[in-house]
N, C-alpha and C positions, 0 to 999 in steps of 0.2 A: 325149600325146594319147590318146581314145577312138575304137577305128574302129568307121567306121560300120557298120550292121547291113546286111539285104538290100536290096534296090531297095525302092520305093513301090509296092504297087499301086494303080492305077487307083481311084478310088471313085466313084457318082454323088450327090447329094444328091435328099434328097425336101424341096419347100418343104413348109410347112405351111400351112392357111389363113390366107388375110387376117386381120390381125390391126389392131388400131386404130391410129393412131399418136399419139393422146393420153393417157396414163397418167389415171386417175380422179384425180379431188382426194381430196387426203390432208393427215393432219397433219403439224405441223411434222418432218422427220425426228429420228433421235436423233443427237446427238453423240459421237462417240468419242475420248479419245486426242487428238490432230494435229487435230482435227477434222471425219475424215472421215465422212461421213452415212451408216448405215447403214441400209438400210429391208427390212421383212420383204416377204413376197412380194405380200401383201395389197395392196402400197400401188401395184403398179408395173402394168403392161400383162401381163396373162398369157402365156406363151408357147403354151399350150392355147385360146387365147380363138378361136374360130370368129366367121365373119360377114363381112361388108364394108369397107371403108373408111370413116370417119366423112367427111359432105358436104364438101363445096367450105367449106360456111361455118365449118368447125370447124378445116380443115386450109389453107385457103389454095387455088388457084387450081395448077392442073397443074405450075406453074413452081415449086412449093414441095415438090413431091414428092420429096426430098431421102433418103429412107430406104426402099429396098425395102420387104416383110413378111420376119419370121423367117422363116429355113431351118433346118431339121435336120439332119445326120449323124450315124449312128448305125455306129460301127466295127465293123469285121470280125473277125473272132476273130484273123486275119492280123496286123493292125494293131496290137490290143491288145496281141502278141508282142512287135513289134518296139518298143515304145515303154518294156513292161515289161524289153526286154533290154536296151536303152538307159538305161532308170535304174536298173538292179539293175549295169551296168559303170561308169556313175559314180559308185556309192555307195562301189564296189568298190574303184575308186582312190582317191576322197578317204578311204576308212577306209586304205588302204594309204600315203598319206603321198605320193602321186607324179603327183596331180591340180594340175597345176601349169601354167596357159599366161597369162601375163600380158596386160590389156588390151593392145590397141594405143599407141605414144605419139602425142604430139600431130601429127610431122613423118611420121604412117604414115597417112594418109588415105586410102581405096583412090579411082583415078584416079575410078570413074562417079562419085562423087559430085559431084566438080568440073566432070562432063561435061554434069552436068543440072541442076545447082542451082548459084546466086550466093552467096554467103554475106555477108549483113550483118549482122556481128556475129555473136550466137550462134542467128540465125535462117536458115531456109534458104528461098531461092525458085525454085522451077521456072524453069529460063533460057526463053526467048523461041523459037520454033522461026526467028526468023529468024533468030537468033543461029548458027543451023546446030544449035543443041541437036538430040539427035534425043527425040520427045518421049516420056512417059513410059507406057506400054502398059496397066500395072496394078502393084498395089500393091495387098499383103494388113497387117493392122494386129493383132496381140496388144497385149490390154491389158494390166494391172496383172498380175502373178505372183507376189509377196510371198513370195518363197521356195518357191514351189510346182514343183519338179523337174517332177511328173508334168505339173501345169499345161501348164507350158510346151512339153515334149517331145509332149503332146496336141496342141495348137496346130500344132505346127513339122511332125508328123506329119499332120494333116489338111490342110495347106496343101499340101504338098506331092504329096499324093495325089491332090488337084484335077485333072482332065483341064486344064482352062485352064490352068494353073500354068505357066510359063512360067522357065525358068535366067535370064531376063534381068528378071524379075518385081524387084519390090525389099521385102521383110518388117521390118515399125515396129514394134519394142518401142516402146509408150507410155508407160516409164517406170514407176518402182515395182517392184524385180526384186528387191529385200530387205528384211529383216522381215516378221515373224509367223509364217509356218512355218518347219519347220524347216531347209530346206536352203538357204539363201541362198546358202552356199558352192557346194553344186552346180549352183547355177541361175545363177551369176556363171562355174562353171568352163566349163559348156554355151555360154555364148553370149561370153566369148573366145576358145573355140579356134575357132564358126565364125565370129567377128571376125579372126581371125589367119589363116583357109583364104582370105579375100578373099571368103568370100559376101557377096551383095546385100543385108546387114544392116544397119538403122538404129535407132539407140539412142536412143529422144529422152530428156532429162533428167526424173526424177521426182521429186516431193518427197523420198522417203526415200532416195535416192540422193545427191541433191545435200548431203542432211543428215549422212551420214557421215563423219567426222573423222577424223584424225590428226596426234600431232605424239609428237616423239620423248619428251619428259618426259611426259606422263600417258597414250599410248597411242592407244586410239581409243575414240572419244566420239560421241554424235548430238545433233543440235538437232530433235529430234522425237521424240514418244511415239507408240506403242513403238517400244524403239528392240533388236528382239531383237539383231539380227547384233553389232552395236558389243557388246552382254553377252557373245554366244559369244565372241567374241575377246579380249575382255578375261579369259575365264575360260580360254584355252588359254595364256597364263601357265603355266598350271600344269602341261599338258599336255608328253610328248616334244616335243624341239625337232621330229624330220621333220616332223611331223602342223601344228606352231604356224606353223614359219616357213613352208610351203606358204599356208597361210590368209592367214599376215600381210600377205605379199608380194601375193599375188592381191587382196586387197583393195585395198592400197594400189595396184596398178597402178588397180585399176576410179576409186578416188578420184582420181586426177589423168585418167584417161579420162573421168568424168561432168563434170569439171569446165569441160572444152572440147567437150563432147556438145553439141549443139543444143536447142535449147528449142522449135522449134517450125517445123512448115515451111508454107508458103502453096503451094499447086498451081493452077497456072493456069486449071484450071477452076472456080476457087471455093472450094476445099475446106481449109479451117485445121486442122490436125493438131496435136497440144500435149498435154502429158498435163493439166492443170487448167484455164484458163482464159485468157483475153485482157485486155491491159491495160486497165485502168479508164477511166471518164471522165476521171478527176484526171490522167491519164497523156498525152492528147490534144497537149498544146504539144510533150512530147518525144517523139511519136511521130513527129510532125513532123521533125523535127532527122536531119541526114542520119547520124548515129550512132548511132541509135534504139536499134539491136539490140547494141548496145556496152553500155548502161547497166542495169547491173544492174536501179532501180530498175523500170524499164521489164520488162525478160523476167522478170523474176520471177515476175508476174501468170501467166503462159503453165506456170509449175511451179504456185503453191502455190494461186490463187484459184478459185474455184468457180463452175457456173453454180448461180442456184435456179431448178428446173424449172419452175414456176410463176410466177415473179415477171418483173412487166416492167421494177422498176429496183431497183434498189438502195444503199443511199450508199455512195459511198468511202473505206469507214474506212481510216485512217493508220494507223502504228503497229502492224498485224498484217500477218503473210504471207496467212494464209486469210482472202482478201476474199472478198465473191458479184457477182456482175455479175447483170442481170435480163436480158431480151432485149430491150429499150428498149439499154439499155448496147451489148450486143454489137453490134446493128446503129449505134448511132452509132461505135462503131471499125470495121467493116465500110467504113460512108462513109467516114471518115477513108483506110482504107489503099485504098479504091479511086483516090483521089486519087493515095498516096504512088505505090502500084504497076504504075497503069494496068488493074487489073482488078481487081475487084470480090469479096471475099470473099460467099460467099451460106450457109454452112453450116460444120461441123465435127466432127471423131470427136476422142474423149478419151478417158480412164480418171480416174482421181483418187478419183472417191465410188465407194465399194461396194456392190453391188443384187444381194440376192440371186437373181434368175435372169439374173446377171453381164449383164443389157441392159437400157440402160432408152434411147428415142425419144422426147424432149420434143418434147410435144404441146403445147396451149394457146397462148399468146401465140409461140412458139417458133417453131409450125408445123411442126414437124418438121425446123427444121433442126440439132438436134444428138443425135449418137451416144455413147451414153456405153457403153464397153464394159470387161470385166474377164472372165482367163483363167484364175483361181484357180479348181482340180477340188475344192477341199474349205472350210469355212467356214472364216473365220477367228476365232480367241480372241474377240477384238472386235465380231464382226457379230452382228446380233439373228436369231434362228430355232435350228432343231434343229439341233444337229453331225451331222455328216457330210459326203456327197458332194456337189460341186454340177456341172454340166454349162458346162464354159470355155465364151467366147464368142471369135470371130474375126470379123473384116469384109475384104470383098473391096472397091476401088475403081478403077475404072476411068473416063477424063476425059470427062464429061458425061452419065454417069448415074447413079441410084439407085447409095449404098452401098448394098452386100446383108450384113448381117449373117447369120452364122454360129452358132448352137447345137449344140458337137459333144456327145453322148447318148454315155455312158460307161457301161459297166454297174458298178452300184452295191457290187457283192460284190467286182468284179475291185480297183475302185479306192479300199474300203476297203481289202484283201489289199496294197497299196503305200506308207499311210499310213505315217510315218516319229512323228508326232506333232508338236508345238509345242515351242517353245523356250521359253515364258511356263510 
């Protein structure tokens, strides 16, 4: 394991001026590879925008204020040094072939999960306080990482530097740890080590995570494109045994781990947490079944489905994993779940779709009920826009309060100096 660096210094957060929650109308986004929509900054609500919030006619009344305006955080030199040092130690351990800490086994679930959540198949539902469970006080969310070690470490450093952070807070990774950028192994090693330390860290299954496969006859493969990490693992057959064995064992332990990881969280204040979307309207009868969370055809939409940022309804297309839902489809699902769970979901935090500004608050028919975040600190090869650094986004949740997204402003020259390149 890599030793921890010095303690984290508290740092404040400077809010930006109010931003509008409704993104402007835009053409149909570009679709690349596995169906990930990539959107240029001009199509999104700008983080530099100032002014007051849109009127209630656009956003609904105060009960639909699900997400606070974006806030920014600029790292102090000490924080940048800690991220750089941790990054360099992790890279050095990987090159030395001694960077192996397997993901926990299925039987090694941390006790805190069962204390605060009920398992319904692959879905976690926050326990009712009447059952004696301690309520969740605060949760932090990290979006798609996609092999970006610097983005992951910057997000973790930011969260732990906040004066509001407490050891009993949970940190949720919204999936897609691998592919695209060059350090999927290092990302997995960092996450697995923290899980083995029994930190209050939770990984939600993303589509690139579940698509990674292994069999003795053919080795590694993936049912998604791009699949850079599986190609990298296959190329290691030609490398020295120590490095190959470490990466292969780590990847196989991750495959086993993610096959049993939760695909969604339901929090009692009405928040849904997942990588992708929610079960489409053609799954309603199966959602009502007692074993709904065990049915792959149901929970697949949590991983693969997309929420169209402007549409009210989308057809429940069969035969494809990357289905789309509109706002009315989403709300139809929340009505069903309100009956099933005894509390009605009203909002969602997710990843999956890649956004140049690394966050989007869905306006229009969604009325601000969906927040999408990414935590990559570099432009992915398949994204639209100018190559170079990006500012990762994380989010903070407190029960019955608006979700607070944060953009982490990284020094551009500093970030470029840590860029290892792409596997593509």
